[in-house]
Structure formats: structure tokens, C-alpha cells
Backbone as ProteinMPNN parsed JSONL, in Angstrom:
{"seq_chain_A": "KDNNHAWYKEKSFAVEDVASLISLDWNFAKDNVQAYLNCKPIARSDGKTFKIIDRNFAKDTGNIYYYSFDGTEKYNIAKVPCDKETFRIIDNYYSKDKDKVFFLGYTLKDADPSSFEVLKSAYSRDKNFVYFKEKKIPGVDPLNFDVFKENDSFSQDVHYAKNPAGVYVDDQKL", "coords_chain_A": {"N_chain_A": [[-24.292, 9.321, 22.09], [-22.283, 6.428, 22.641], [-21.384, 3.245, 24.017], [-18.845, 3.882, 24.919], [-18.046, 6.468, 24.166], [-18.696, 9.994, 23.828], [-20.503, 12.086, 21.609], [-20.575, 14.873, 19.38], [-21.796, 16.653, 16.737], [-20.59, 14.852, 14.852], [-18.075, 14.468, 16.0], [-16.063, 13.008, 18.446], [-15.891, 13.362, 22.042], [-14.274, 13.574, 25.213], [-15.669, 12.323, 28.207], [-16.447, 12.008, 31.692], [-18.287, 10.084, 32.706], [-19.837, 8.229, 30.675], [-22.199, 6.702, 30.63], [-24.056, 8.12, 32.206], [-24.349, 10.51, 30.87], [-26.061, 13.36, 29.714], [-27.702, 15.611, 27.457], [-28.106, 19.077, 27.848], [-28.713, 21.359, 26.395], [-27.972, 22.904, 23.203], [-25.342, 23.593, 23.714], [-24.543, 22.758, 26.27], [-23.825, 19.905, 28.316], [-24.045, 17.213, 30.666], [-22.748, 14.887, 33.06], [-22.77, 12.441, 35.702], [-20.575, 13.327, 37.032], [-19.371, 15.808, 36.159], [-20.018, 18.982, 34.464], [-20.293, 20.072, 31.014], [-19.227, 22.345, 28.547], [-19.437, 23.309, 25.258], [-18.33, 20.849, 24.602], [-16.224, 20.63, 26.345], [-14.872, 20.083, 29.59], [-16.269, 21.755, 32.429], [-14.427, 23.293, 34.71], [-14.129, 21.974, 37.943], [-16.89, 21.668, 38.253], [-20.104, 20.416, 39.306], [-21.609, 17.77, 38.133], [-23.938, 16.344, 38.86], [-25.625, 18.229, 40.073], [-25.668, 20.391, 38.376], [-27.276, 22.93, 36.527], [-29.003, 24.862, 34.033], [-30.028, 28.116, 34.62], [-30.942, 30.444, 33.542], [-30.932, 32.578, 30.641], [-28.239, 33.388, 30.504], [-27.034, 32.311, 32.729], [-25.967, 29.727, 34.96], [-25.935, 27.065, 37.408], [-24.548, 25.122, 40.101], [-24.067, 22.936, 42.918], [-21.875, 24.195, 44.196], [-21.292, 26.629, 42.838], [-22.158, 29.66, 41.016], [-22.56, 30.4, 37.625], [-21.636, 32.483, 34.877], [-22.397, 32.654, 31.519], [-21.623, 33.328, 28.107], [-22.053, 34.113, 24.65], [-19.38, 34.041, 22.393], [-19.104, 34.935, 19.829], [-17.986, 33.265, 17.954], [-19.39, 30.964, 17.409], [-19.239, 29.689, 19.82], [-19.465, 29.38, 23.395], [-18.44, 31.163, 26.314], [-17.505, 30.66, 29.723], [-17.702, 31.639, 33.124], [-17.001, 31.6, 36.6], [-19.062, 33.196, 38.917], [-18.073, 35.361, 41.392], [-19.684, 35.189, 43.951], [-22.025, 35.457, 46.738], [-23.895, 32.744, 47.131], [-26.362, 32.387, 48.385], [-27.627, 34.893, 48.493], [-27.594, 35.735, 45.911], [-28.826, 37.253, 42.935], [-30.347, 37.512, 39.786], [-30.329, 40.245, 37.623], [-30.591, 41.169, 34.937], [-29.785, 40.162, 31.536], [-27.079, 40.765, 31.643], [-26.32, 41.86, 34.089], [-26.011, 41.104, 37.575], [-26.393, 40.477, 41.116], [-25.375, 40.271, 44.583], [-25.621, 40.257, 48.165], [-23.458, 41.883, 48.766], [-22.086, 42.704, 46.432], [-22.12, 43.866, 42.981], [-22.44, 42.542, 39.724], [-21.144, 42.463, 36.409], [-21.436, 40.815, 33.452], [-20.598, 38.638, 34.905], [-18.358, 39.483, 36.258], [-17.001, 41.373, 38.97], [-18.393, 44.521, 39.631], [-16.738, 47.238, 40.272], [-16.913, 49.076, 43.271], [-19.701, 49.368, 43.198], [-22.924, 49.753, 44.65], [-24.968, 47.367, 45.893], [-27.52, 47.57, 47.091], [-28.73, 49.899, 46.145], [-28.473, 49.753, 43.438], [-29.406, 49.996, 40.027], [-30.504, 49.054, 36.782], [-30.422, 51.009, 33.942], [-31.196, 52.078, 30.749], [-29.902, 50.951, 27.553], [-27.286, 49.932, 28.149], [-26.482, 51.442, 30.311], [-26.233, 52.043, 33.826], [-26.856, 52.608, 37.35], [-26.098, 53.543, 40.74], [-26.517, 54.712, 44.114], [-24.265, 56.29, 44.231], [-22.736, 56.363, 41.819], [-22.634, 56.46, 38.163], [-22.733, 54.081, 35.578], [-21.359, 52.793, 32.545], [-21.825, 49.944, 30.956], [-19.303, 48.053, 32.262], [-17.844, 50.155, 33.148], [-17.147, 52.853, 35.27], [-18.502, 56.069, 35.23], [-16.869, 58.944, 35.722], [-17.494, 61.656, 38.027], [-20.262, 62.146, 37.676], [-23.519, 62.954, 38.622], [-25.674, 60.636, 39.852], [-28.437, 60.954, 40.157], [-29.225, 62.909, 38.409], [-29.163, 62.055, 35.677], [-29.853, 61.084, 32.466], [-30.901, 58.759, 30.05], [-30.973, 58.735, 26.548], [-34.032, 58.312, 24.903], [-34.116, 57.666, 22.26], [-32.082, 55.848, 21.803], [-33.172, 53.326, 21.955], [-34.448, 53.012, 19.559], [-32.824, 52.328, 17.471], [-30.492, 49.984, 16.115], [-27.491, 50.259, 17.282], [-24.015, 51.065, 17.612], [-23.125, 52.872, 19.439], [-24.112, 54.703, 22.376], [-26.246, 57.136, 23.848], [-26.454, 59.622, 26.392], [-27.397, 62.035, 28.942], [-26.713, 64.77, 31.2], [-27.015, 67.619, 33.445], [-24.484, 68.73, 33.033], [-23.59, 67.987, 30.527], [-23.44, 66.018, 27.437], [-23.211, 62.52, 26.86], [-21.43, 60.015, 25.155], [-21.543, 56.726, 25.099], [-19.311, 55.967, 27.585], [-18.025, 58.372, 27.599], [-17.731, 61.886, 27.941], [-18.97, 64.396, 25.822]], "CA_chain_A": [[-23.266, 8.595, 22.826], [-22.306, 4.976, 22.578], [-20.943, 2.707, 25.31], [-17.527, 4.364, 25.312], [-17.727, 7.823, 23.71], [-19.73, 11.005, 23.618], [-20.352, 12.641, 20.27], [-21.285, 16.093, 19.031], [-21.505, 17.014, 15.341], [-19.71, 13.836, 14.269], [-16.775, 14.423, 16.661], [-16.154, 12.471, 19.801], [-15.233, 14.128, 23.093], [-14.098, 12.804, 26.446], [-16.511, 12.601, 29.369], [-16.101, 11.181, 32.852], [-19.231, 8.982, 32.906], [-20.645, 8.166, 29.459], [-23.513, 6.114, 30.907], [-24.98, 9.104, 32.782], [-24.298, 11.737, 30.089], [-27.272, 13.889, 29.085], [-27.588, 16.926, 26.841], [-28.988, 20.09, 28.441], [-29.108, 22.182, 25.24], [-26.993, 22.783, 22.126], [-23.991, 23.871, 24.183], [-24.247, 22.137, 27.564], [-24.135, 18.518, 28.648], [-23.528, 16.875, 31.99], [-22.839, 13.512, 33.52], [-22.837, 12.427, 37.162], [-19.322, 13.829, 37.596], [-19.165, 17.225, 35.865], [-20.742, 19.567, 33.342], [-19.463, 20.33, 29.827], [-19.645, 23.429, 27.668], [-18.724, 23.157, 23.985], [-17.621, 19.556, 24.66], [-15.08, 20.727, 27.248], [-15.306, 20.075, 30.988], [-16.291, 22.991, 33.206], [-13.548, 22.972, 35.838], [-14.685, 21.827, 39.288], [-18.354, 21.697, 38.27], [-20.762, 19.227, 39.853], [-22.558, 17.317, 37.122], [-25.214, 15.899, 39.441], [-26.494, 19.356, 40.43], [-25.538, 21.472, 37.398], [-28.439, 23.224, 35.698], [-29.114, 26.181, 33.427], [-31.087, 28.817, 35.339], [-31.344, 31.636, 32.816], [-30.286, 32.683, 29.333], [-26.802, 33.562, 30.656], [-26.581, 31.85, 34.033], [-26.128, 28.328, 35.345], [-25.475, 26.864, 38.777], [-24.464, 23.786, 40.687], [-24.004, 23.028, 44.371], [-20.83, 25.081, 44.67], [-21.021, 27.855, 42.088], [-23.011, 30.297, 40.013], [-21.75, 30.623, 36.427], [-22.134, 33.364, 33.827], [-21.893, 32.216, 30.225], [-22.018, 34.209, 27.021], [-21.62, 33.793, 23.298], [-18.169, 34.809, 22.075], [-19.118, 35.36, 18.439], [-17.38, 32.262, 17.073], [-20.203, 29.771, 17.607], [-18.879, 29.089, 21.095], [-19.789, 30.116, 24.608], [-17.441, 31.236, 27.381], [-18.139, 30.53, 31.021], [-16.886, 32.094, 34.251], [-17.658, 31.526, 37.904], [-19.378, 34.501, 39.495], [-17.569, 35.327, 42.776], [-20.815, 35.725, 44.69], [-22.677, 34.731, 47.82], [-24.969, 32.012, 46.45], [-27.639, 32.525, 49.091], [-28.26, 36.183, 48.221], [-27.417, 36.036, 44.493], [-30.041, 37.546, 42.189], [-30.142, 37.945, 38.401], [-31.034, 41.49, 37.315], [-30.93, 41.04, 33.522], [-28.842, 39.283, 30.83], [-25.699, 41.164, 31.864], [-26.079, 42.245, 35.472], [-26.513, 40.32, 38.702], [-25.868, 41.023, 42.367], [-25.622, 39.583, 45.839], [-25.756, 41.22, 49.266], [-22.276, 42.736, 48.874], [-21.467, 43.105, 45.17], [-22.85, 43.867, 41.717], [-21.625, 41.88, 38.701], [-21.424, 42.693, 34.994], [-20.896, 39.667, 32.72], [-19.989, 37.731, 35.869], [-17.214, 40.104, 36.926], [-17.403, 42.342, 39.981], [-18.46, 45.916, 39.234], [-16.022, 47.896, 41.373], [-17.54, 50.147, 44.066], [-21.153, 49.451, 43.039], [-23.722, 49.49, 45.841], [-26.053, 46.481, 45.47], [-28.845, 47.93, 47.604], [-29.322, 50.985, 45.362], [-28.125, 49.566, 42.03], [-30.489, 49.766, 39.066], [-30.156, 49.084, 35.373], [-31.176, 51.998, 33.178], [-31.341, 51.534, 29.404], [-28.778, 51.106, 26.633], [-26.024, 49.571, 28.806], [-26.209, 52.33, 31.442], [-26.784, 51.67, 35.126], [-26.446, 53.542, 38.395], [-26.434, 53.305, 42.131], [-26.633, 56.008, 44.797], [-23.01, 57.032, 44.149], [-22.082, 56.409, 40.512], [-23.268, 56.016, 36.927], [-21.86, 53.138, 34.872], [-21.656, 52.336, 31.192], [-21.368, 48.559, 31.026], [-18.527, 47.836, 33.482], [-17.028, 51.345, 33.41], [-17.694, 53.927, 36.082], [-18.361, 57.372, 34.58], [-16.496, 59.82, 36.838], [-18.029, 63.0, 38.192], [-21.647, 62.269, 37.236], [-24.542, 62.796, 39.656], [-26.571, 59.585, 39.364], [-29.84, 61.37, 40.195], [-29.471, 63.811, 37.288], [-28.579, 61.408, 34.503], [-30.927, 60.552, 31.638], [-30.523, 58.043, 28.836], [-31.81, 59.131, 25.426], [-35.025, 57.319, 24.467], [-33.813, 57.31, 20.866], [-31.174, 54.696, 21.774], [-33.967, 52.109, 21.774], [-35.022, 52.988, 18.215], [-31.858, 51.926, 16.461], [-29.411, 49.063, 16.469], [-26.327, 51.103, 17.105], [-22.821, 50.704, 18.364], [-22.886, 53.884, 20.467], [-25.284, 55.02, 23.176], [-26.218, 58.525, 24.262], [-27.101, 60.009, 27.642], [-27.105, 63.428, 29.263], [-26.967, 65.332, 32.514], [-26.888, 69.075, 33.3], [-23.13, 69.14, 32.643], [-23.251, 67.67, 29.15], [-23.924, 64.836, 26.738], [-22.26, 61.401, 26.917], [-21.467, 58.934, 24.168], [-21.064, 55.602, 25.906], [-18.804, 56.446, 28.874], [-17.235, 59.586, 27.375], [-18.447, 63.162, 27.83], [-18.635, 65.175, 24.626]], "C_chain_A": [[-23.384, 7.123, 22.486], [-21.78, 4.477, 23.926], [-19.634, 3.302, 25.813], [-17.24, 5.83, 25.017], [-18.963, 8.723, 23.706], [-19.447, 11.653, 22.269], [-21.139, 13.93, 20.153], [-20.837, 16.492, 17.635], [-20.412, 16.131, 14.756], [-18.308, 13.801, 14.856], [-16.964, 13.869, 18.062], [-15.456, 13.415, 20.78], [-15.257, 13.316, 24.379], [-15.066, 13.27, 27.532], [-16.118, 11.649, 30.485], [-16.981, 9.948, 32.969], [-20.21, 8.938, 31.73], [-22.05, 7.666, 29.747], [-24.508, 7.146, 31.433], [-25.054, 10.405, 31.986], [-25.665, 12.099, 29.511], [-26.971, 15.255, 28.491], [-28.57, 17.865, 27.53], [-29.527, 21.058, 27.389], [-28.017, 22.021, 24.187], [-25.554, 22.92, 22.607], [-23.591, 23.117, 25.444], [-24.647, 20.67, 27.603], [-23.616, 18.29, 30.06], [-23.611, 15.375, 32.189], [-22.879, 13.56, 35.045], [-21.585, 12.98, 37.834], [-19.184, 15.333, 37.394], [-20.04, 17.676, 34.701], [-19.752, 19.902, 32.224], [-20.088, 21.477, 29.036], [-18.8, 23.337, 26.419], [-17.84, 21.919, 23.998], [-16.385, 19.587, 25.553], [-15.584, 20.754, 28.686], [-15.285, 21.473, 31.603], [-15.565, 22.668, 34.504], [-14.296, 23.004, 37.166], [-16.204, 21.996, 39.345], [-18.878, 20.387, 38.832], [-21.866, 18.803, 38.887], [-23.904, 16.911, 37.681], [-26.158, 17.068, 39.705], [-26.451, 20.499, 39.42], [-26.837, 21.659, 36.637], [-28.367, 24.649, 35.171], [-30.268, 26.88, 34.13], [-31.621, 30.024, 34.591], [-30.595, 31.645, 31.492], [-28.767, 32.781, 29.432], [-26.246, 33.042, 31.974], [-26.874, 30.366, 34.235], [-25.643, 28.199, 36.785], [-25.318, 25.383, 39.059], [-24.339, 23.98, 42.194], [-23.003, 24.075, 44.848], [-20.734, 26.44, 44.031], [-22.217, 28.36, 41.301], [-22.081, 30.601, 38.844], [-22.443, 31.637, 35.518], [-21.549, 32.844, 32.525], [-22.44, 33.125, 29.137], [-21.41, 33.739, 25.707], [-20.419, 34.646, 22.944], [-18.078, 35.219, 20.608], [-18.509, 34.367, 17.465], [-18.079, 30.917, 17.217], [-19.866, 29.027, 18.896], [-19.331, 29.983, 22.241], [-18.593, 30.08, 25.548], [-18.178, 31.145, 28.699], [-17.163, 30.976, 32.106], [-17.693, 31.927, 35.532], [-17.883, 32.939, 38.411], [-18.938, 34.443, 40.962], [-18.59, 35.917, 43.756], [-21.185, 34.88, 45.907], [-23.904, 34.059, 47.213], [-26.339, 32.218, 47.089], [-28.364, 33.823, 48.753], [-28.149, 36.598, 46.755], [-28.767, 36.235, 43.813], [-29.668, 38.028, 40.794], [-30.967, 39.21, 38.179], [-31.499, 41.472, 35.859], [-29.877, 40.156, 32.863], [-27.377, 39.572, 31.137], [-25.362, 41.369, 33.336], [-26.7, 41.26, 36.454], [-25.93, 40.934, 39.972], [-26.086, 40.036, 43.504], [-25.677, 40.645, 46.93], [-24.609, 42.224, 49.325], [-21.764, 43.324, 47.568], [-22.478, 43.112, 44.031], [-21.898, 43.289, 40.675], [-22.105, 42.275, 37.307], [-20.704, 41.599, 34.23], [-20.159, 38.704, 33.661], [-18.81, 38.294, 36.632], [-17.703, 41.198, 37.867], [-17.318, 43.766, 39.436], [-17.936, 46.731, 40.416], [-16.807, 49.066, 41.961], [-19.056, 50.249, 43.926], [-21.859, 49.045, 44.333], [-24.929, 48.622, 45.458], [-27.441, 46.909, 45.953], [-29.51, 49.046, 46.798], [-29.107, 50.822, 43.855], [-29.371, 49.331, 41.186], [-29.95, 49.862, 37.648], [-31.046, 50.127, 34.71], [-31.438, 51.376, 31.806], [-30.021, 51.663, 28.669], [-27.428, 50.938, 27.303], [-25.611, 50.537, 29.909], [-26.865, 51.764, 32.697], [-26.31, 52.696, 36.144], [-26.757, 52.964, 39.767], [-26.47, 54.672, 42.803], [-25.393, 56.882, 44.645], [-22.475, 57.277, 42.745], [-23.037, 56.053, 39.378], [-22.251, 55.146, 36.212], [-22.326, 52.993, 33.429], [-21.007, 50.968, 31.078], [-20.591, 48.374, 32.314], [-17.73, 49.069, 33.9], [-17.788, 52.374, 34.241], [-17.457, 55.237, 35.333], [-18.069, 58.384, 35.686], [-17.23, 61.163, 36.824], [-19.469, 63.203, 37.775], [-22.577, 62.04, 38.42], [-25.548, 61.756, 39.165], [-28.052, 59.979, 39.357], [-30.214, 62.297, 39.043], [-28.835, 63.271, 36.017], [-29.709, 60.742, 33.73], [-30.364, 59.903, 30.384], [-31.49, 58.459, 27.729], [-32.754, 57.991, 25.046], [-34.715, 56.811, 23.063], [-32.841, 56.133, 20.76], [-31.927, 53.4, 21.49], [-34.47, 51.94, 20.347], [-34.098, 52.416, 17.159], [-30.939, 50.843, 16.999], [-28.129, 49.825, 16.213], [-25.189, 50.643, 17.993], [-22.483, 51.712, 19.447], [-24.207, 54.217, 21.151], [-25.134, 56.426, 23.738], [-26.986, 58.732, 25.559], [-26.73, 61.458, 27.927], [-27.325, 63.682, 30.747], [-26.79, 66.84, 32.384], [-25.501, 69.544, 32.83], [-22.789, 68.813, 31.194], [-23.899, 66.407, 28.614], [-22.817, 63.789, 26.746], [-22.517, 60.46, 25.747], [-20.773, 57.774, 24.855], [-20.575, 56.133, 27.248], [-18.014, 57.748, 28.767], [-18.122, 60.827, 27.249], [-17.988, 63.878, 26.575], [-18.143, 66.553, 25.016]], "O_chain_A": [[-24.446, 6.638, 22.096], [-21.744, 5.246, 24.886], [-19.343, 3.234, 27.008], [-16.287, 6.388, 25.56], [-20.1, 8.264, 23.597], [-18.296, 11.756, 21.845], [-22.214, 14.078, 20.734], [-19.644, 16.652, 17.379], [-19.421, 16.63, 14.225], [-17.423, 13.169, 14.279], [-17.91, 14.223, 18.766], [-14.555, 14.166, 20.406], [-16.14, 12.487, 24.598], [-15.251, 14.469, 27.74], [-15.522, 10.601, 30.235], [-16.486, 8.87, 33.296], [-21.283, 9.539, 31.786], [-23.008, 8.166, 29.156], [-25.697, 7.052, 31.131], [-25.764, 11.324, 32.395], [-26.338, 11.267, 28.903], [-26.09, 15.97, 28.969], [-29.723, 17.504, 27.77], [-30.664, 21.52, 27.486], [-27.215, 21.091, 24.272], [-24.639, 22.409, 21.961], [-22.406, 22.865, 25.657], [-25.646, 20.252, 27.019], [-22.836, 19.088, 30.581], [-24.427, 14.688, 31.575], [-23.013, 14.643, 35.615], [-21.532, 13.091, 39.058], [-18.909, 16.061, 38.348], [-20.706, 16.873, 34.048], [-18.546, 20.003, 32.449], [-21.307, 21.561, 28.881], [-17.573, 23.291, 26.504], [-16.729, 21.938, 23.466], [-15.58, 18.657, 25.518], [-16.606, 21.375, 28.974], [-14.388, 22.27, 31.327], [-16.039, 21.861, 35.304], [-15.01, 23.961, 37.463], [-16.744, 22.418, 40.367], [-18.178, 19.375, 38.833], [-22.932, 19.419, 38.842], [-24.925, 17.118, 37.026], [-27.372, 16.915, 39.574], [-27.149, 21.495, 39.607], [-27.435, 20.695, 36.159], [-27.753, 25.525, 35.78], [-31.361, 26.324, 34.234], [-32.655, 30.574, 34.97], [-29.722, 30.809, 31.259], [-28.066, 32.308, 28.538], [-25.09, 33.313, 32.3], [-27.874, 29.832, 33.756], [-25.015, 29.113, 37.319], [-25.865, 24.524, 38.367], [-24.496, 25.098, 42.684], [-23.273, 24.776, 45.824], [-20.145, 27.345, 44.622], [-23.141, 27.618, 40.969], [-20.94, 31.013, 39.049], [-23.669, 31.651, 35.401], [-20.343, 32.617, 32.432], [-23.562, 33.624, 29.225], [-20.385, 33.057, 25.679], [-20.435, 35.855, 23.171], [-17.072, 35.795, 20.192], [-18.517, 34.611, 16.258], [-17.443, 29.865, 17.154], [-20.187, 27.846, 19.03], [-19.547, 31.183, 22.069], [-17.836, 29.11, 25.581], [-19.35, 31.513, 28.786], [-15.961, 30.726, 32.02], [-18.913, 32.094, 35.54], [-16.987, 33.78, 38.338], [-19.385, 33.565, 41.701], [-18.386, 36.996, 44.313], [-20.72, 33.753, 46.075], [-24.853, 34.74, 46.823], [-27.357, 32.222, 46.397], [-29.595, 33.85, 48.728], [-28.567, 37.698, 46.393], [-29.722, 35.502, 44.067], [-28.773, 38.859, 40.64], [-32.154, 39.25, 38.503], [-32.67, 41.729, 35.579], [-29.141, 39.462, 33.564], [-26.521, 38.715, 30.917], [-24.247, 41.083, 33.771], [-27.752, 40.672, 36.204], [-25.07, 41.812, 39.903], [-26.875, 39.097, 43.397], [-25.772, 41.833, 46.621], [-24.774, 43.31, 49.881], [-21.074, 44.343, 47.585], [-23.527, 42.472, 44.092], [-20.69, 43.519, 40.735], [-23.303, 42.404, 37.058], [-19.486, 41.465, 34.345], [-19.208, 38.037, 33.252], [-18.308, 37.655, 37.557], [-18.699, 41.867, 37.59], [-16.308, 44.165, 38.856], [-18.617, 46.887, 41.43], [-17.298, 49.93, 41.235], [-19.647, 51.162, 44.502], [-21.439, 48.112, 45.018], [-25.826, 49.1, 44.764], [-28.436, 46.633, 45.283], [-30.738, 49.131, 46.772], [-29.526, 51.681, 43.079], [-30.267, 48.577, 41.565], [-29.052, 50.654, 37.359], [-32.264, 50.13, 34.892], [-31.873, 50.227, 31.737], [-29.127, 52.392, 29.1], [-26.513, 51.722, 27.051], [-24.484, 50.454, 30.398], [-27.902, 51.103, 32.639], [-25.472, 53.545, 35.843], [-27.557, 52.041, 39.922], [-26.456, 55.693, 42.115], [-25.451, 58.085, 44.9], [-21.827, 58.295, 42.502], [-24.085, 55.441, 39.585], [-21.053, 55.431, 36.232], [-23.518, 53.061, 33.132], [-19.782, 50.85, 31.102], [-21.172, 48.527, 33.388], [-17.015, 49.032, 34.902], [-18.932, 52.714, 33.938], [-16.351, 55.492, 34.857], [-18.942, 58.656, 36.51], [-17.539, 61.72, 35.77], [-19.874, 64.342, 37.539], [-22.442, 61.05, 39.139], [-26.213, 61.981, 38.153], [-28.838, 59.388, 38.617], [-31.395, 62.454, 38.734], [-28.057, 63.964, 35.361], [-30.443, 59.923, 34.284], [-29.461, 60.44, 29.742], [-32.698, 58.527, 27.955], [-32.327, 56.848, 24.886], [-35.015, 55.667, 22.724], [-32.785, 55.483, 19.716], [-31.39, 52.487, 20.863], [-34.878, 50.844, 19.961], [-34.543, 52.058, 16.068], [-30.648, 50.796, 18.194], [-27.727, 50.015, 15.065], [-25.38, 49.935, 18.981], [-21.635, 51.437, 20.296], [-25.281, 54.036, 20.578], [-24.028, 56.857, 24.064], [-28.021, 58.109, 25.797], [-25.875, 62.039, 27.26], [-28.012, 62.934, 31.442], [-26.442, 67.31, 31.301], [-25.372, 70.641, 32.287], [-21.791, 69.314, 30.677], [-24.777, 65.813, 29.241], [-21.635, 64.121, 26.653], [-23.659, 60.157, 25.402], [-19.58, 57.828, 25.153], [-21.37, 56.707, 27.992], [-17.4, 58.181, 29.742], [-19.129, 60.817, 26.543], [-16.794, 63.964, 26.289], [-17.812, 67.36, 24.147]]}, "name": "protein", "num_of_chains": 1, "seq": "KDNNHAWYKEKSFAVEDVASLISLDWNFAKDNVQAYLNCKPIARSDGKTFKIIDRNFAKDTGNIYYYSFDGTEKYNIAKVPCDKETFRIIDNYYSKDKDKVFFLGYTLKDADPSSFEVLKSAYSRDKNFVYFKEKKIPGVDPLNFDVFKENDSFSQDVHYAKNPAGVYVDDQKL"}
């Protein structure tokens, strides 16, 4: 930064308070007014209290944020619609509060936070349902659902699981 501008990779970008601007990492910066991701302001963020709390989560006085890499050298960010007091990070993708479970910051419909658990290979379950990522797998007994150990052995685009009724590839029954 100089007295009037903020800079990143030889390009200037607008900030509210250049004098207080600090870099948090390669993607985030903040000043005393707001936080910035990829040189763009994070809407209604509080720069004084904004901090990164995990590989995919950040927070300020008013909000919890989920951020993720979009594959084009940029990160996306979304406010998690949660109760901040009871919010808890489960892993890089899942989080929960007293009332809801979240996947990538979005509410996982009908999930029960008190019984929710992450399995392996993008599968999860609660006392009522089994999920593949954000999708509920209909008609599956969550107590009789097993994820193949072999999923961990390979970098693959599909994931396998089974129950007494059949075998599943991602969220689809074969």
C-alpha cells in the first residue's frame, strides 16, 4: 500500500481505510472498516473484528463465513445462516449450530444437528437420513449404511457405499 492505494500483484484496488489496511493471507485483507477477499469488499463485514478461523471459515462480530476455492485462482465467500453462539466446525465442508447442519455454508435440509456425523468420502448421516454431500439419499436406513474403505485408496470422482438393499455410487443406487 501507499498513502492512497492498496496494491496486489501490481494492480491497485479500492479500500475504505488505506492507513489501517493489513494482509491476512494471500486472499484476505482487512482495514478498520471492512474485510476484502480477492481485492473485493466482503459485503457488510466488520474489518475491525474479521479473522480467519479455519481453512474454510472466517468470522467477524456479526457473521460466520464459509469460503472456498472456485478453481480459477479465486475464492468465493458466503455468510453461513447460523446461530453464532452454538456454531461449530465439523470439517472442511460441514458445520452446524443448535438447529441446523451446513454443507459448504448452505443449510442441509432436514438434517438433525444433535445426531449428525460425517462418514467418509463425502457421505454423512443423522438419525433419520444418509447424505452424499448436500443431497439426501432417499429410503436408506442410516444405521445400516457403510462406506467402502477402498474409496480412501484412490483419488476418484465417484464414491461407493452399500446397505442391505444395494450398492450406491455417490447418491445413486445401482
